[in-house]
N, C-alpha and C positions, 0 to 999 in steps of 0.2 A: 670289115674286122673289127674298127673300135668300135660302131655301132653295136654289133655281137657280146661284145664283152659290158659295155652298156648295160642292154639288157637284163645278161646270166646278171649283173652285181643287184637289178634292183632286185630278180627274183629272189636269191639267195636272203636279201633283209627283208623280205616281203614275208619269206618263209620264217625268216627266226623269228620277227613277230607275232606272226601264227600260230608258233610254237611253244610262246612264252606261257607258264605254268601259271592260272587264275587266281593262286596264294600269293605273288608277286606283285600284282597293280593293287592301287588304292583304289576301289571306287570312289567316284566322282562325290556319291549322296550318303557317304560316313564318315563320320568324325574319326579322326585321329586318335592314338592311342593320347590319355590323360582330357579329352576332352568330352563333351555332351554338348550335341544338338536338338533343340528344342525346337516346336513350332508356338508362335504364338500362343495358341490354344492351349497347349499342354502347360506353359509357363501359367497359365490362368487357372488351369484346375486343380497343377500342383502347388498354388498358391504360396509360391514363390515371393520372397521381397527382397528389392535391388535398393542398396542406400552405397553412395559415391562416398568413399575417406577423406578426411580432412581433420582440421582439427578439433578436438573434441575436450567437453570439459572433465577429467580421469581422476581415479583416486580419493573421492567424496568421504572415502571412508579407514579407520587404521583398526586394526583386528589384530587382539591380542591376547593371549591366554590370562586366565584371569580365576580367584578364590573367591568364594564367600566368608563375607565376617558379619559379626556382628557389628552394629551402630554404637560406637564405644559409651555415646552420652545418650541410651537405650538400652545398656546391660547395667547390673550389679554381682560381680564375685565375692561372696559370702561366707567370710572366713570367721572362726572363732575369736575376741580378745581373751578367751579365758581358756586354761589348762583345767584338763577334766575329762569326763566321761560321759556320753551321750546317752540317754535315759529314755528318751521319747520322742518321734519323730510327727513332726504337727500338719507339714506340708508333702505333698508328693506331684513326683512330675508331670507337667498339663495341669495342672491346676493352678488359676489365677489367685493372687496372694494382689492385698491392698501395702503401702508404705506402712510398717510399722508392725504389719503383723506376724504373731509366732512363728517360725519355721522349724523348731528344735528345741530338747530341752537338756541342759546340758549338769550335768553334779558337778559341781569345781568346788574348793574352798578356796578360790583368788577371792569370789564375792566374799565370804564372809571375810575374808585377814582385811579385804579392801574396806569395809565399814569401819573392822574395827582398830584398824588405822586412822583412822579417819577420828571417830570417838578419841582415842589417845592424842592424838590432836591437836582437838580442841581442847580437853583438859590439860595441854600441854600449855596450850595459847592462852587461858583463861591465868593461869598460874604467872605466867612469862607477864601477863599486862598486867596484874597485880604488882608483882614486886617493881616494876617498872616503874608505876605510880606511885607506888609508898619512896623508891629511891627519889623520884621527880620531888616530891613534898618533903622531904627531908631534907636535899640538895638548896629548896632555896627558904628552908630554915635556918641554912648553914650549918647542918648537925648530921651530914654523911658529907662522903667526898666523890669528886666527881666523877675520878676513877668507876666507884662503885655505879655511880648513876648513867654511863656511859655502857660499862660491862650488861648492864640489868637489861638496858636499850637494846644491847645487841642481841642479847636473846630473845625479847621480846620478839624482833624483826623475825631471828632463825624461825622461832616459833609458827607465827603469820603467817613466812611462805610455805613450810610444814604445813600447816593447816591448809592452805589452798591448794595444796599440790595433791594431798589426800583427799581433800575435796573432790579435787576433777577427774581422778583416777573410780573415786567410787560414782560418781555421778557416772560415767561412763559408763560402770559395770552394772551399777544396780538395777534391780532387778522390777521396772513397772513402778519405781518410785518408793519401793517398799524400804523403809529405815532399818527394818531387823534383819539384824543375824541370820543371814541365808547359806544353803549349801549350794541352791538352785541356779542356775541363770537362764533365762526364756533368749533365745536368739530370734532376732527381730529380722522382716524383712527391708533393704534400706531404702529400695524402688516399687512403683508400683509393678505389675507385669507377669508373667507368666514361670513358672516352674520349667526351667530347658534341661535342668543337670541337678538330681540330687548326688553326692557323693558319700552324705551324712548315714549310717547305719546302727542300729540299738548296740551300745556297749563298743563303741569307737572312742580309743583315746584318739584326744585331739589336744595340741600347742595353741597355745593361746599366742595371738600378734606379734604382744610387745612380751614375750618370755625370752625371743632371741631363737626358736626350736625351727623346727620342720613344719611349716602350716600345709593343711590340706583344705583346698577347695570345697566346702561342705556343699553349698547353694550357687546355681546361678540361675538369677532372675534377669528376666529380659521382654523386650516386645520383637517380633517377627514379621511387623508389618510393612518394614522398610527396614534395609540391610545396606552394607557398604559390601562391592566388589572390587578388589583390589584387583588391577590390571599388571603385569610385567610388561611397557612400552621400549621398542629398542630406541638407540639414542637418533638414528636415523629419522626417524618420526615425531621426536618428540618438541620440538620447535615450532608444529603445526596443531598442536593439541590444548585447548584453550578451557579457563575452568567456564563450567556452566554447558559445555558443548554437551549434546543430546546423545547417547549411551543407549543401546541394543545389548542383550544379555541371553544368551542359551547357553543351556547346561544337560548334561545326558540323560541326566533324572527329568526330563521334562521336554523332548526333545519337539513337543508343538507345539510348546508354548516361547513366548518372547517375552520378557520382562524390560522394562525401558527407565531410563534414570536421569542424572548426569554428574558430569568430571564436577567435583567438590575440590579437588586436591590434587596439584602435581611434584612430586618430589624434587626436591633438588638438588640431588645427589643419586647418581649412577652405581650399583654394586658391581665392585670390585671384577667381578667374574663375569656377571654375564652380562654387560653393559647395557643392561638394563633400568628403567627409571617407575619406579612406584606410581600410579594414576589409580588415586581412589576415587569410586563414584558411588554415589546413593542411588539404591533402586529401589520404586517401589516392591511389596509382597507381599500384598493385599490376600492371598489363599495359603499364604505358607508354605509356598512350594519350592522356596529356598532357603534350604537348609546352611549353615555354621560350617565350613571346610569343605562345601562342593565344589569341581571344579568346573569350570566353564568357560567361552568367549567373548568376549566384550567387543562388540564393533561401535567406535568412536567416529561422531561425525567430524570430521574436519574440512574448510574448503578447498574444493578440488581446485589443479592445478589444467593446464589447457596443452592439449599437446597432440602430435598426428598420429591418430588412435584409431582401432577398427570396432565395432560392435563387439560384445562377446559372445552372442548368439550367432554371428558367421563361423567361429573358429570351431571345426572337426577333427577328431584325431585319427590319425593313419598311422596304428601304431604308436607309435613314443610321439609321432612328426605332425604339429598344429597346421593344417591347410584351409585353405577358401577355396571360395569357386569366386572366380573373376568373371562379368562379362564382358569379352573382348569384339563382340560385334555380330555381324549374319552374314548366312550365306548365300547364295546368290538362290538359292531357293525361297528366301526369306526366314528362314530358322536361327535362333537367337542361338550362340557361341558362347559356351562356358566352359572355361580353364580350370584344371585344379592346380594351384599354385602353393607351396612349401613357403611357410612366413613362421618370421620368430617375431614372439610378443614377448611383454612383461608380466610374463602370470603373477605374479603376486601383486600385483595391480588390484585394489579393489572396485566395485562400478560396475553400471553397464557397460562402458566403454575401457580398453585395455590398449595401452602404448606400443606401438610397432614399430619392433628393428629395422626389418629390411624383409624382403618377398613381395611388395606391393609400393606401386606408386599413389602419390596424391593425385584425388580426384578421380580414380578408377574406382569401377562400377563393381562393389561383391552383392554375391545372396549371405543376404544376412537373417534369413529363414526359411526354411527350408529346403538344406543343403546335403541335411542328411541322404534326402531323393535321389541328388546327385551322385552323390557317393555310391548307392548303390545299382546305379546305370553304368558302372565302368565296366 
């Protein structure tokens, strides 16, 4: 009786095993979810590149938003030193001018007044000098009071000071050394360069620089073969930036061009609102593609840090989650097993390698090239 029950039990078990649905069993030659199995030949044909994780140099660049400006030693902002009306334009935007070349003509009473004041000062000085000498001679002959001599000397010194002031003003405003009284002032270029901007128009009323009124910039003369890029660097990266460091700049207006230069100056103070510091970079601009007030990105070379990192090319995005494929061994049939792993990295870091926070261990072998093919096989 016992033997019969045992046989029945074994028969029921065999029937149950035979009745299992095929979808509920995992075939031994198929990869489980999240894994891809490839033969060595398939790996070779797919050009997969595998590299072990470990300590790598990371963060060799600091990227910052920047703005293109003039090199202030290679630009001249031209204002009128006299008050008057512009009557003639002699230079146009885009034109190259030499130092001292006329830019425009201004009809102004200031020039005639300055030269006239100098002539009056010359006459007053001559008269005061004669009186002083006369009082000096009389004092030596005891024919004049010392008080009269001192008064004449004081008048002479004041007249000489007034003469020097009038002469300096006239020299500043005099048109090409002309001594005759004139109402026309020819505005010269302070430097050699290109006319970048012209704010002067015929008939425009201008205020003199020395009159205390509102001054209008009439011309901007400059050279654009070398410009400044002023970048805003966050305080966490500031200590790594050194004077003379190499810089590459990209702007939206020339997406296929890269401009090179170097760091010239790092600000000693931070902006109280953005907590960024100004870093001034001198950048070559031989073709003139960089224009003042353009916005761009400056990549500043810094000394890299050694951290546990993964090659950037190993990272794949599954939705918003970065993942990698790790080589975890081989199957009994010799197929290579690759497992998809979620990973957390410092995506803000620049360079070929990015620091790893979690998801893989040291010395694990990751697919660093061709992982997108594995992602498509899942």
